[in-house]
VONU-335598 format. One record per residue: residue number from 0; chain; x, y, z negated of N, C-alpha, C, CB in turn. Coordinates in steps of 0.1 Angstrom, whole numbers, plus 5000, padded with zeros to 4 digits. Atoms other than C-alpha are relative to their C-alpha. Glycine has a CB too. Example, Ala and Ser with C-alpha at 12.3 -4.5 7.8 and 13.67 -1.06 7.14 Angstrom:
# residues 2
(0; 'A'; (5009; 4988; 5000); (5123; 4955; 4922); (5009; 5012; 5000); (4990; 5000; 4988)) (1; 'A'; (4991; 4989; 5000); (5137; 4989; 4929); (4992; 5011; 4992); (5004; 5005; 5014)) 
END
This chain:
# residues 142
(0; 'A'; (4985; 5002; 4998); (7176; 7614; 1230); (5006; 5014; 5002); (5003; 4991; 5012)) (1; 'A'; (4994; 4987; 4999); (7199; 7644; 1226); (5010; 5000; 5012); (5008; 5003; 4987)) (2; 'A'; (4990; 4998; 4989); (7218; 7657; 1256); (5011; 5010; 4995); (4993; 5006; 5013)) (3; 'A'; (4988; 4992; 5004); (7250; 7678; 1256); (4996; 5014; 4995); (5009; 5001; 5012)) (4; 'A'; (5004; 4987; 5005); (7232; 7711; 1253); (4994; 5000; 4986); (4990; 5006; 5010)) (5; 'A'; (5006; 5001; 5014); (7212; 7699; 1223); (5011; 4999; 4990); (4991; 4987; 4999)) (6; 'A'; (4989; 5002; 5010); (7244; 7688; 1206); (5008; 5013; 4998); (5010; 4989; 5005)) (7; 'A'; (4993; 4987; 5001); (7261; 7722; 1214); (4991; 5009; 4991); (5002; 5006; 5014)) (8; 'A'; (5008; 4991; 5008); (7231; 7740; 1199); (5000; 4996; 4985); (4985; 4999; 5005)) (9; 'A'; (5000; 5005; 5014); (7231; 7718; 1168); (5014; 5004; 4993); (4998; 4985; 4999)) (10; 'A'; (4987; 4996; 5005); (7269; 7724; 1164); (5000; 5015; 4997); (5011; 4996; 5010)) (11; 'A'; (5000; 4985; 5002); (7264; 7762; 1168); (4992; 5003; 4987); (4995; 5007; 5012)) (12; 'A'; (5008; 4997; 5012); (7236; 7762; 1142); (5006; 4996; 4987); (4986; 4994; 5002)) (13; 'A'; (4993; 5005; 5012); (7256; 7742; 1118); (5010; 5010; 4995); (5007; 4986; 5002)) (14; 'A'; (4989; 4990; 5003); (7284; 7768; 1120); (4994; 5013; 4996); (5008; 5002; 5013)) (15; 'A'; (5006; 4987; 5004); (7260; 7798; 1118); (4985; 5000; 5005); (5007; 5012; 5006)) (16; 'A'; (5015; 5001; 4997); (7222; 7793; 1117); (4994; 5013; 5002); (4993; 4993; 4989)) (17; 'A'; (5006; 4987; 4998); (7217; 7830; 1118); (5005; 5007; 5013); (5004; 5009; 4989)) (18; 'A'; (4996; 4995; 4987); (7234; 7835; 1152); (4988; 5003; 5009); (5010; 4991; 5007)) (19; 'A'; (5012; 4996; 4992); (7209; 7854; 1174); (5000; 4990; 5012); (5001; 5014; 5005)) (20; 'A'; (5001; 5009; 4988); (7195; 7832; 1202); (5006; 5006; 5013); (4985; 4997; 5002)) (21; 'A'; (4994; 4993; 4988); (7206; 7858; 1228); (5015; 4998; 5000); (4997; 5015; 5000)) (22; 'A'; (4985; 5002; 5001); (7243; 7855; 1216); (5003; 4985; 5003); (5005; 5004; 4986)) (23; 'A'; (4998; 5014; 4998); (7240; 7817; 1215); (4998; 4996; 5015); (4990; 4992; 4991)) (24; 'A'; (5003; 5002; 4986); (7225; 7817; 1250); (5012; 5004; 5009); (4987; 5007; 5005)) (25; 'A'; (4988; 4995; 4992); (7254; 7838; 1264); (5012; 4991; 4998); (5004; 5015; 4995)) (26; 'A'; (4988; 5009; 5003); (7280; 7816; 1247); (4999; 4987; 5007); (5001; 4998; 4985)) (27; 'A'; (5002; 5013; 4993); (7264; 7784; 1261); (4997; 5001; 5014); (4989; 4993; 4992)) (28; 'A'; (5003; 4997; 4986); (7257; 7800; 1294); (4987; 4994; 5005); (5011; 4994; 5009)) (29; 'A'; (5013; 5004; 4996); (7220; 7793; 1295); (4991; 5012; 4996); (4995; 4987; 4993)) (30; 'A'; (5009; 4989; 5003); (7189; 7816; 1292); (4996; 4999; 4985); (4988; 4999; 5009)) (31; 'A'; (5005; 4999; 5014); (7176; 7828; 1259); (4987; 4992; 4998); (4997; 5015; 4996)) (32; 'A'; (5013; 5007; 5001); (7142; 7812; 1266); (5004; 4985; 4999); (4991; 5002; 5011)) (33; 'A'; (4996; 5014; 5001); (7160; 7778; 1271); (5005; 4997; 4986); (5012; 4997; 5010)) (34; 'A'; (4996; 5003; 5014); (7177; 7781; 1237); (4988; 5000; 4991); (5010; 5012; 4995)) (35; 'A'; (5012; 4999; 5009); (7144; 7791; 1220); (4992; 4987; 5002); (4991; 5012; 5004)) (36; 'A'; (5008; 5012; 4997); (7126; 7762; 1237); (5007; 4987; 4994); (4998; 4998; 5015)) (37; 'A'; (4993; 5011; 5006); (7153; 7737; 1227); (5000; 4999; 4985); (5015; 5000; 5005)) (38; 'A'; (5001; 5000; 5015); (7154; 7748; 1191); (4986; 4996; 4995); (5004; 5014; 4995)) (39; 'A'; (5014; 5003; 5004); (7116; 7747; 1189); (4998; 4984; 5001); (4990; 5008; 5008)) (40; 'A'; (5001; 5015; 4997); (7117; 7711; 1204); (5007; 4992; 4989); (5004; 4996; 5014)) (41; 'A'; (4992; 5007; 5011); (7144; 7700; 1179); (4993; 5001; 4987); (5014; 5006; 5000)) (42; 'A'; (5008; 4998; 5012); (7123; 7714; 1151); (4988; 4991; 5000); (4996; 5014; 4997)) (43; 'A'; (5012; 5008; 4999); (7091; 7697; 1163); (5003; 4985; 4999); (4993; 5003; 5013)) (44; 'A'; (4996; 5014; 5000); (7110; 7664; 1167); (5005; 4996; 4986); (5010; 4997; 5011)) (45; 'A'; (4995; 5003; 5014); (7122; 7666; 1131); (5015; 4999; 5000); (4994; 4988; 4995)) (46; 'A'; (4986; 5001; 5000); (7158; 7667; 1142); (5006; 5012; 4992); (5006; 5001; 5015)) (47; 'A'; (4997; 4989; 5009); (7161; 7702; 1127); (4989; 5000; 4989); (5001; 5014; 5008)) (48; 'A'; (5010; 5000; 5011); (7144; 7699; 1093); (4999; 5013; 4993); (5004; 4989; 4990)) (49; 'A'; (5001; 4987; 5007); (7154; 7732; 1077); (5013; 5007; 5003); (4999; 4997; 4985)) (50; 'A'; (4988; 4992; 4999); (7179; 7760; 1077); (5005; 5003; 4986); (4997; 5013; 5008)) (51; 'A'; (4995; 4998; 5013); (7202; 7766; 1048); (5012; 5010; 5000); (5004; 4987; 4993)) (52; 'A'; (4988; 4991; 5001); (7232; 7786; 1036); (5012; 4991; 4997); (4999; 5011; 4990)) (53; 'A'; (4988; 5006; 5004); (7268; 7776; 1033); (5007; 5011; 4991); (5009; 4996; 5013)) (54; 'A'; (4993; 4991; 5009); (7286; 7792; 1003); (5014; 5003; 5005); (5000; 4994; 4986)) (55; 'A'; (4987; 4996; 4996); (7317; 7811; 1008); (5011; 4991; 4994); (5003; 5015; 4995)) (56; 'A'; (4989; 5010; 5005); (7349; 7790; 1004); (5005; 5005; 4987); (5011; 5000; 5010)) (57; 'A'; (4995; 4995; 5013); (7361; 7813; 0976); (4991; 4996; 4988); (5002; 5015; 5001)) (58; 'A'; (5010; 5004; 5011); (7329; 7807; 0956); (5000; 4985; 4998); (4986; 5006; 5004)) (59; 'A'; (5001; 5015; 5001); (7328; 7770; 0964); (5012; 4994; 4993); (4999; 4994; 5014)) (60; 'A'; (4988; 5005; 5006); (7364; 7765; 0953); (5000; 5002; 4985); (5012; 5007; 5006)) (61; 'A'; (5001; 4998; 5014); (7355; 7779; 0919); (4991; 4990; 4993); (4995; 5014; 4997)) (62; 'A'; (5009; 5010; 5005); (7328; 7752; 0915); (5008; 4987; 4996); (4989; 4997; 5010)) (63; 'A'; (4995; 5013; 5003); (7337; 7719; 0898); (4991; 4990; 5007); (5001; 4998; 4984)) (64; 'A'; (5008; 5010; 4992); (7325; 7692; 0922); (5004; 4986; 4996); (5002; 5002; 5015)) (65; 'A'; (4997; 5013; 5004); (7322; 7656; 0914); (4990; 4990; 5007); (4999; 4998; 4985)) (66; 'A'; (5008; 5011; 4995); (7308; 7623; 0927); (4997; 4992; 4987); (5006; 4992; 5011)) (67; 'A'; (5004; 5008; 5012); (7288; 7605; 0900); (4995; 4987; 5006); (4989; 5007; 4991)) (68; 'A'; (5004; 5013; 4996); (7286; 7568; 0907); (4990; 4995; 4989); (5012; 4990; 5001)) (69; 'A'; (5011; 5004; 5009); (7254; 7553; 0892); (4996; 4986; 5002); (4987; 5010; 5002)) (70; 'A'; (5005; 5013; 5000); (7245; 7518; 0884); (4985; 5000; 4994); (5009; 4990; 4992)) (71; 'A'; (5014; 5000; 5004); (7207; 7512; 0882); (4995; 4986; 4998); (4992; 5007; 5012)) (72; 'A'; (5006; 5013; 5003); (7188; 7484; 0866); (4990; 4997; 5011); (4993; 5000; 4986)) (73; 'A'; (5009; 5005; 4989); (7167; 7463; 0890); (4986; 5007; 4999); (4999; 4985; 5000)) (74; 'A'; (5013; 4994; 4998); (7135; 7479; 0903); (4998; 5014; 4993); (4990; 4991; 4993)) (75; 'A'; (5001; 4987; 5005); (7143; 7513; 0888); (5005; 5011; 5009); (5007; 5001; 4986)) (76; 'A'; (4994; 4991; 4991); (7158; 7530; 0918); (4991; 5012; 5002); (5003; 4994; 5014)) (77; 'A'; (5009; 4989; 4998); (7127; 7551; 0925); (4999; 5009; 4988); (4986; 4995; 5004)) (78; 'A'; (5001; 4992; 5012); (7124; 7563; 0889); (5013; 5008; 4998); (4998; 4990; 4987)) (79; 'A'; (4988; 4993; 5002); (7161; 7572; 0888); (5001; 5011; 5010); (5012; 4990; 5002)) (80; 'A'; (5000; 4990; 4990); (7158; 7591; 0921); (4991; 5012; 4996); (4996; 4994; 5014)) (81; 'A'; (5009; 4989; 5005); (7128; 7610; 0908); (5005; 5008; 4989); (4986; 4994; 4997)) (82; 'A'; (4994; 4992; 5012); (7146; 7619; 0876); (5011; 5009; 5004); (5004; 4990; 4990)) (83; 'A'; (4989; 4992; 4996); (7176; 7632; 0894); (4996; 5011; 5010); (5011; 4991; 5007)) (84; 'A'; (5004; 4990; 4990); (7158; 7651; 0922); (4999; 5015; 4995); (4987; 4996; 5007)) (85; 'A'; (5001; 4986; 5004); (7149; 7682; 0901); (5013; 5007; 4995); (4990; 5000; 4989)) (86; 'A'; (4987; 4995; 5005); (7185; 7686; 0889); (5007; 5008; 5011); (5009; 4989; 4995)) (87; 'A'; (4995; 4992; 4989); (7197; 7715; 0911); (5015; 4999; 5001); (4997; 5015; 4998)) (88; 'A'; (4985; 5002; 4999); (7234; 7708; 0903); (5003; 4988; 5009); (5005; 4998; 4986)) (89; 'A'; (4998; 5012; 4992); (7229; 7675; 0922); (4997; 5004; 5015); (4991; 4988; 4996)) (90; 'A'; (5001; 4995; 4986); (7235; 7685; 0959); (4994; 4989; 5009); (5013; 5004; 5005)) (91; 'A'; (5005; 5011; 4992); (7227; 7650; 0973); (5001; 4987; 4992); (5008; 4998; 5013)) (92; 'A'; (5000; 5013; 5007); (7219; 7615; 0961); (4999; 4989; 5011); (4988; 4998; 4990)) (93; 'A'; (4999; 5010; 4989); (7228; 7585; 0983); (4999; 4986; 4993); (5013; 5001; 5008)) (94; 'A'; (4999; 5015; 5003); (7221; 7547; 0980); (5012; 4995; 5006); (4987; 4993; 5004)) (95; 'A'; (4988; 5005; 4995); (7253; 7529; 0984); (5001; 4985; 4998); (5012; 5007; 4994)) (96; 'A'; (4998; 5014; 5002); (7266; 7493; 0986); (5012; 4999; 4991); (5003; 4992; 5013)) (97; 'A'; (4988; 5002; 5009); (7292; 7479; 0962); (4996; 4998; 4985); (5009; 5011; 5001)) (98; 'A'; (5002; 5002; 5015); (7295; 7478; 0924); (4990; 5009; 4994); (5013; 5001; 4993)) (99; 'A'; (5010; 4990; 5005); (7273; 7509; 0920); (4989; 5000; 5010); (5006; 5014; 4998)) (100; 'A'; (5011; 5000; 4991); (7239; 7515; 0935); (4997; 5014; 5007); (4987; 4997; 4992)) (101; 'A'; (5002; 4986; 4995); (7239; 7553; 0940); (5012; 5008; 4998); (4987; 5006; 4994)) (102; 'A'; (4990; 4990; 5002); (7262; 7582; 0943); (4994; 5014; 5001); (5012; 4998; 5010)) (103; 'A'; (5005; 4986; 5000); (7253; 7618; 0934); (5011; 5009; 5002); (4993; 5003; 4986)) (104; 'A'; (4990; 4989; 4998); (7272; 7648; 0947); (4995; 5011; 4991); (5000; 5004; 5016)) (105; 'A'; (5003; 4990; 5010); (7273; 7673; 0919); (5010; 5012; 5001); (5001; 4993; 4986)) (106; 'A'; (4991; 4988; 5001); (7286; 7709; 0916); (4995; 5008; 4988); (4998; 5009; 5013)) (107; 'A'; (5003; 4993; 5012); (7288; 7728; 0884); (5010; 5011; 4998); (5000; 4991; 4987)) (108; 'A'; (4991; 4989; 5002); (7303; 7761; 0873); (5011; 4998; 4990); (4993; 5012; 4997)) (109; 'A'; (4990; 5002; 5011); (7321; 7748; 0842); (5000; 4985; 4997); (4996; 5008; 4988)) (110; 'A'; (4999; 5014; 5004); (7333; 7715; 0828); (4988; 4996; 4990); (5013; 4997; 4993)) (111; 'A'; (5012; 5003; 5010); (7306; 7718; 0800); (4988; 4998; 5008); (4999; 5012; 4991)) (112; 'A'; (5012; 5002; 4992); (7279; 7722; 0827); (5001; 4986; 5007); (4999; 5011; 5010)) (113; 'A'; (4999; 5013; 4994); (7293; 7691; 0845); (4998; 4989; 4990); (5014; 4998; 5006)) (114; 'A'; (5003; 5009; 5010); (7293; 7672; 0813); (4986; 4998; 4996); (5008; 5003; 4987)) (115; 'A'; (5015; 5000; 5003); (7257; 7682; 0806); (4992; 4992; 5011); (4995; 5014; 4999)) (116; 'A'; (5008; 5006; 4990); (7245; 7671; 0840); (5003; 4985; 5001); (5004; 5006; 5014)) (117; 'A'; (4997; 5015; 5000); (7263; 7637; 0838); (4993; 4993; 4989); (5015; 4998; 4999)) (118; 'A'; (5008; 5005; 5011); (7247; 7632; 0804); (4986; 4999; 5003); (5002; 5009; 4987)) (119; 'A'; (5014; 5001; 4995); (7213; 7640; 0819); (4998; 4988; 5009); (4996; 5013; 5006)) (120; 'A'; (5002; 5012; 4990); (7218; 7615; 0847); (5001; 4987; 4992); (5012; 5001; 5011)) (121; 'A'; (4999; 5012; 5008); (7230; 7589; 0822); (4988; 4997; 4991); (5012; 5000; 4992)) (122; 'A'; (5012; 5001; 5008); (7199; 7595; 0801); (4987; 4996; 5006); (4998; 5012; 4992)) (123; 'A'; (5012; 5004; 4992); (7174; 7586; 0828); (4997; 4985; 4998); (5001; 5004; 5015)) (124; 'A'; (5004; 5014; 5001); (7155; 7554; 0822); (5003; 4993; 5012); (4985; 4999; 4996)) (125; 'A'; (4997; 5008; 4988); (7169; 7528; 0845); (5015; 5001; 5003); (4992; 5004; 5011)) (126; 'A'; (4986; 4999; 4998); (7205; 7541; 0846); (5007; 4992; 4990); (5004; 5015; 4999)) (127; 'A'; (4992; 5009; 5008); (7228; 7514; 0833); (5013; 5006; 4996); (5001; 4987; 5006)) (128; 'A'; (4987; 4994; 5003); (7261; 7532; 0836); (5004; 5010; 5011); (5011; 4989; 4998)) (129; 'A'; (4996; 4991; 4990); (7278; 7560; 0854); (5016; 5001; 4999); (4994; 5015; 4998)) (130; 'A'; (4986; 4997; 4999); (7313; 7569; 0865); (5002; 5013; 5008); (5009; 4988; 5006)) (131; 'A'; (4999; 4987; 4993); (7323; 7604; 0874); (5014; 5002; 5006); (4997; 5012; 4990)) (132; 'A'; (4987; 4998; 4992); (7350; 7612; 0900); (5000; 5015; 5003); (5001; 4991; 5012)) (133; 'A'; (4999; 4986; 4997); (7360; 7649; 0900); (5008; 5002; 5013); (5007; 5007; 4988)) (134; 'A'; (4993; 4997; 4987); (7370; 7662; 0935); (5010; 5011; 4997); (4989; 5005; 5010)) (135; 'A'; (4988; 4991; 5003); (7404; 7679; 0933); (5001; 5010; 5011); (5013; 4992; 4999)) (136; 'A'; (4999; 4991; 4989); (7404; 7694; 0968); (4993; 4994; 5012); (5015; 5004; 5004)) (137; 'A'; (5006; 5005; 4988); (7387; 7692; 1002); (5010; 5002; 5011); (4987; 5007; 5003)) (138; 'A'; (4990; 4999; 4989); (7410; 7684; 1031); (4993; 5006; 5013); (5005; 4986; 5004)) (139; 'A'; (5008; 4994; 4989); (7383; 7693; 1057); (4985; 4997; 4997); (5004; 4995; 5014)) (140; 'A'; (5014; 5002; 5002); (7345; 7696; 1058); (4993; 5004; 5013); (4995; 5008; 4988)) (141; 'A'; (5008; 4997; 4988); (7320; 7696; 1087); (4986; 5003; 4997); (5001; 4988; 5010)) 
END
């Protein structure tokens, strides 16, 4: 179970995973060793799985982002997931409820690149149909 300090640490690391533990400790008014211990425990428990980067807003705004809704034929979900996973343009793949079975979060530098990736997704055995929704703007992101 996470306590308030764990949540504060996770929020801080989401904002800047490179913040030194000493600076984080000062900001949260705890010792550096407490921060190190908590982070290590969160990693060991699998709560913190990895560290990553967040792209600059200016760079991200230049990307064409889309959600690709995917309808999958019965019993082909694993095959479709495996086929999509190596596609680096696909940032995430989710199983969803409703008329479609999955939704892929995609980012490409050009419309041609977006078209190529949607064609690749549509060409995977087990994909019955796709629908692409281009994101126009982001109102907020966490």
